[in-house]
N, C-alpha and C positions, 0 to 999 in steps of 0.2 A: 595711604596708597589705595588704589582702586582694586578691591579684592574680587571684583567680578571679572577681572582680566585673567587670561591664561596665555601669557606671552610666549611660552615655549611651544605649547600645543599649536598656537596660531602660526608660529614660524614654520612648523612642519606642514601645516595646511597651505601656507603661502608657497612653499617649495613645490608641493604637488600641483597646485593651481597654475603655477608658472609654466608647467609642461616641459621642464628641463629634461634633456636627453642624457641619461646617466651613463657614465663610464667609470663607475666607482663601486666600492663595496656597499652592501653585501651582494654576493654573486647572483642571487636570484633576480636582481634588478627589478625591484618593486613588484615582484610576483611573476614576472614574465618567464623566468626559468625554474619556477617552483614546481614540485611534483603536483599534478593536477588535483588529486584527491585531497591533499592537505590544503592547497589553496582554496578549493571549493568550500572546505569546512571553516577555515579561519576567515575567509572573506578578502576581497580585493583591497578594502580600505586599510586594513592593518598592514598588508604587504606594502602598500604605497608609502606609508610613513616609516617603514623599517629602513632607515637611512643611516648615514654616517656623518660625523661632524665635518662641516665644510663651511665656506663663506655663506652667511645667511642662516646657517644652522649652527648654533653656538657649541662650544667645546666644554664638556662637563668638567674636564681637568683644569681648564683655564678659562672660565666663563667671563665674557665681557659684554654680552648682549642679552639675548632672551633668557638664557639660563640664569644669568646673574639677576635679572629682574624677577624671575620666577622664585629664586631662592630668597630674595629680599622680601617678596610678598609673603613667603612662608614664614620667614623670621618675624615679620610683623604679626601675622596671624597667630603664631605660637608664643609671642612675647619674648623672643630671643634677640640677641644682638646680631648673631649670624646663624644661618641654617645651611647645611650641606645636604644635597640629595645623594642617597646611596642606592646602588642597584645590586648589592649583594646582602641585603637584609640587615637586621640588627646584629648579626654575626660580625660583619665588617665594622659596624658601629662600635661594638664592644672593643674590638681590636684597635680601632682608631683612637678611642678614648684612652685605652691603656698605654698605647705607644706615645701618645701626646703627654700624658700626665707623669709617667715614671720612667726612670732610667734603670739599667742593669744594677741589681743590688738594692734598689730603693724598696722600702716597705710600703705595702698598700693593704688597707683593711678591706676584706671582702666577705660577704656572707656565704656560708657553705651551700646554700640553696641557689647559687648562681648558675646560670646556663653554662654549658660546657664551652661556649665560645669565649667566656671570660678566661678559661684556662689557656685557650689559644693565645689570648692577649698576653698572659703571663709568660708563656713559652717564648713568644716573639720579643717581648720587652726585656726579659731577664729579671723582672721584679720578683720580690719575695712576698708571698701572700701571708697576711696575718688573718687567720680565719675567725670570723664572728659567728657564733651559734645563733641561728634564727630560733624564734619561739616554736616549739614543737606541740602540735595538737594530737595527742595520742588517740583521742576518740574518733577523729576524722582521718587519722593516719596521714597527716600532711604537715609540712613546715609552713609557718606564716612568715612575717617580716622580722627583721632585727628591730629592736626598740631603741629610742634615743639613749636610754640608760646603758645599753650594750655598747653603743657607739662611744659614749662618753668614757666608759670604763676602758675600752680598747685604746682610746687616745691617751688616757692617763697612764696606762701600762706601757704604751709605745709612743712616747713623745716625738720620736724621730720618723713617724709615718709621713709619707709624702702626700697621700691622698686617702680618701674614704670612698668606697664603691658600694652602692646599695641597689637592691632589686625592689621595685615597687611600681606596679602591683605584681603579685605572684601570678602564676598560671591560673590559679583558682579565683583570682579577683580580689585578694586581700591587699590593702594599701597601707603603707607605713606613714608615720608622722613626719613627712618630709620637711615641713617648715621648721620643726624643732631640731631635726637632724642637721639641716642646713645651718641653723644658728650655732649649734655646738661645734660643727666642723669648721665653720668660718671663724668662730671665736678662737679656735686653736690655730688658725692660720693655714689650714689645709684645704686642698681641692675636694669638691664633692662631685662624684660621677654617679649618674643614676641610669640604670637599665630600666627604662619605662617602655620596653617593647610592647607590652600588652595594654598600654594606656594612651594610644595616639588620639583618642577621643576626649580625654579628660578636660582639656583646655577649653572645650566648646560647650559645656553644659554645667550650670551651677549645682546640679544634684549629683555630679560625679566627683570623685576625690580630687584634691588639689593636684594640679599638674607639676611636673618637675621644674618647668620653666617658671611657673608662678611662685614656686618655693625658692627659686634663686639658685638652682644647681648650676655649677660651672659648666658641666658638659652633661648632656642627656641624649638618649636615643629613643626613637619611636618606630615601631614596625608599622608603617602606614598601611601595609597590606593586611595586617591581622584583623583590624576592626573597622577600617575605613575602606575606600573604594579603589585604592591604587592596586596595580598588578602585583602578583606574588614576587617576592624578593625586594620590594620597594620599601625604603626606610628613610628616616631623616635624622641628622645629627645636629643638635642645637648647642650653641655656645653663648654664655652670658658673662659679662663683667670683665675685669682686668687681670684676674688671677692666672688665666690660661695664656700661654705664649701662642698668639694667633699665627705667627709665621711657622712655628713647628706644627700646629694643628693643620694648616693648609698643606704643608709638605707631606704629612702623614696621610691625609685624605687622598692626595694625588698618588701616593705610593700604593694605596689599596684599591683605587678605582681602575677599571679597565680603560684602555685607550680606545676601545671599540664598544662603548656602552650600547645597550638596547634602548633605542630612542623612544619607542612606544612606552616603555617602562618609565622613562624620565618624564614623558608627557603626562602619564597617568598620575604622577606625583603632583604636577602642576594643577591638574584638574581636580584631584582629591582635595587639595588645599582650598581651591575656590569653593568647592561644595561645602566644606566645613565652615569656611569663613562667612559664607552667605546664607546657608541653610542648616548649618550644623545643629543649632539648638532645637529647631523644629523636628528634624529627622531623629535626633537622639531622644527627644521627649517621647516620640512614638515608640522607639525601641525600648526605652526604659519601662514604659507602661506595659508593653507586651511581655517583657521579662518578669516584671513584678506579678502580673496576673498568672503567668506560668508557674512561678515559684509558689504562690499561694495555693494553686490548684494541685500541684505535685505534693505539697505537704498534707493534703487531705487523703492521699493514697496510703493505705496501710502498708507498712514495711519500708517506705521511702522517707528520706529527710533531705530537704534542700535548704541549706543554711542561708541566713539573711542578716538583717540588722541586729538580731539578738546576739551576734558574735562581737559586735563593736564593744571595745573596752577590754576584751580579753588580751592577754599579753601578745604583742605582735599584730594585733588587729585594730588599727586606728580608724580605718574606714573601709568601705566595701564598694566594689564596682557591681551594680545590680545586673549588668548585661552578661556576666559570667554565671551561668546557671549550673551549679555543682550539685549533683544528685548522689547521695549516699545510698547504695543499693545493698549493703550488707544485710539489712533486715529482711531481704527477700531470699537470702542464702546464696546469692550470686557474688562473684567477684566483679569488679568494674570491667575487667577484661571480657568476662563472659557476657555481661549485660550489653557491652558495646557490640560484640559479635552478633548477639541475638537481634539487636535493633537493626543492624545492617542486613542480616540474612532474612529476617522475617518481614521487616517493615520498610526496608530500603532507606533507613535513616543512618547517617554517619555522624557520630559525635566527634568533638575535637580531641578529647583526652579520655583515657581510662587508666585507673590504677587499681590497687587491690580492693579498695572500698568504694570508689567513686567513679562517676562519669561526669564530664563537663561539656555542656552544650553552649555554644556562643550565640547570643542574640545580638545581631548587628543591624546596621541600617539597611541591610539587604534581606533580613528575615521577614517573612510574610506572616500575617495572622493564620493563614491556611497551614503553613509549615509548623507553626507553634501548636496548632490544634492536633496535627498528626503526631507530633512528638509526645504530647500529653496523653493522647489516646493510646499510643503504643506502650507507654509506661503503665497506664491503667490495666491494659491487657496482660502485660508482663507480670504485674502484681497478682493477677487472678490465677496464674499458672500454678500447678502443683509441681514444685521443684523436685526432680527425681533424686538429686544428690545435693544436700546442703553443705556447701564448702565450709560453713562456719558452725556446723553442728558440733556438740561436745566431743564426739568421737572422731571428728575430722582433723586432718593433719594441720590445717591452717589454724583452727581454733586451739589445738594443743600448743602450737608454736606461739600463738598470741598470748595464751595463758602463762606460758613460761617466759614471756618477755623477749623471745628471740626474734620476733618480727617487728620490734621497735626500729625506727629509723636509726641506723648505727651511728655511733660517735665518730667524730672526725679522727681518722687514723693519724698516727705520728708522722710528721714530715721529716724525712731523713735527707732529702736533697731538694734543691730548688727545682720547680717544674722544668725549666729550660735545661738544667744540667742533666736531669733524668731522661728527658726526651732525646737529648743528643748523645747520651752515653752509649758505650757498647752494650748491646742487649742480647738476650736469648729467650727462648720460649720454654716455659715449664708447665707441667700439668696444673690445672686449676686446683685440684685437690691437694697438691703438694706445694702450693705457692705461699703458704703462711710464713710471715717473717721476711719475705723478699721485698725489694723496693720496686714498686710498679713503674713501668716506663710508658704507660698509655692511659687514656681516660676510659673509665668504665662507668657508664651512665645509663640506667633504665630510661627508655624514651617512649612516649613523653613521660615526665616533663623535661628530661635531659639534664637532671641534676646529678653530678658525679658522686658515686659511692666511694670510689678510689681515684685519686688523681696522680699524674706523674710526680714521682719523688716521694710518694707516701708509702709507708709500710703496709703490706697486705695483712690485715688482722683476721683472727678467727671469726669475730663478730661480723665483719664485712663479708666474709666467705659464706657464712650461714645466711645472711640477708640476701645475697645474690642468688644463692642456691634456691631459696624459697620463691624469690621473684621469678626465676626461670620456670619453676614448677607451676606458678600461677599464670604463666603465659606472657610475661613481659618481653619486649624487644630490648636488646642491649645495643647502644651505639657507642662508638669510640674504639673498642678493641679490634685488632686484626681478625681474631676469631670471634665472630658475633655469637656463637653458641657457647663460648667460654669453656671449651674443653682445655684450652691452653691460654696462658697469659704471658704477655711480653714483659720481662723484668730486666733490671740492670744486672749485667754480668758481675759475679762476685770475684 
């Protein structure tokens, strides 16, 4: 196919050029009724293509013309049999994969460091999770990927599994051995689902980890907005092979998509695919070189550590995405949360992620050499500061907890009910301090990265409570619970 074409974007331009007099949604009518200050900021052109599906402008739910061609182009570019455009991010992609692959009561193997949207898929599908423990890196205080050995052991212990779901890469850029996991899973006759939200660029450069489609995953998702040039919320869902019921997949996608999608977002997916298919390797070569230079220079700064290829071969680290620049700041006496705040307040730099030990900066096709220089200079200046209070000093509460082992990533709590059962059960609120032993009815996930500490249906353990209490003291935001400050927790009524 001609990858230089953008059929859907062109369809929108043709409609605008035709000078059609609109009597249809959206109500601002190509910007005519829009509040002037907002229109002046966003521009006339974006307003002009904010349209609605109609003759000549294809329907995302039932594509037959330009969207169909655009999705076929994307499938070819990514090496998939079918590709679906999503306008609610990889969150909807995770839920679509889950709803396609499993039925109520079916078992599905999932890593514990899955994004919270996976739990939404479990609640909707009614499936039973069999949690796989990812490899834990205590020195960096992060989870890596599940190994092929863990997947094989899980399949041997649960031969009635319907599917295996893995996350690769992680938020920190660590990639799993997807080819071997695919072989093991398919040899067992099971479906392989891959959350590749953070790897939409992998398929377009030989120096990046193997993509999920190249590994042969039955279903995989890419957050096209995270590392490429599509608008926020834009993602793609890829399907390969004969194991997936395509009729069910298409029905599920229609169920999750809006009947009134944002058409500029859909067009941005079309254009982002063209950019990667025609210029991807060159753009990514520049990005990779910029990130590698930054990593090398950051590692020369006393007190900072930026992991790289030396991690390859550790458990759960098969490959690495060099464009995720994870900087461990513990050696400076800062938590990642503090370093992130200082970078924003002092230097007007905003990183993607902060946790107890680390910050993560994304180097994408939009990162400039000037921006990289400012980031490195800011870290150099931060390292020269005299830290007034070392969060990790021997007398500090965080160091004491670390030495006692109470700040290790907690073990997976016992599952007492299926996620769907707990979510829909009669519930009540109890004090956070008095919730030990109760069955949680909501997702409790420090964000970012959005990995649940306690999921619906799980028993609230003392270990999980201690971990959450310390995360709150360190400044983390909690997503999922009704009470974001965790004074109370919603639990299943006894």
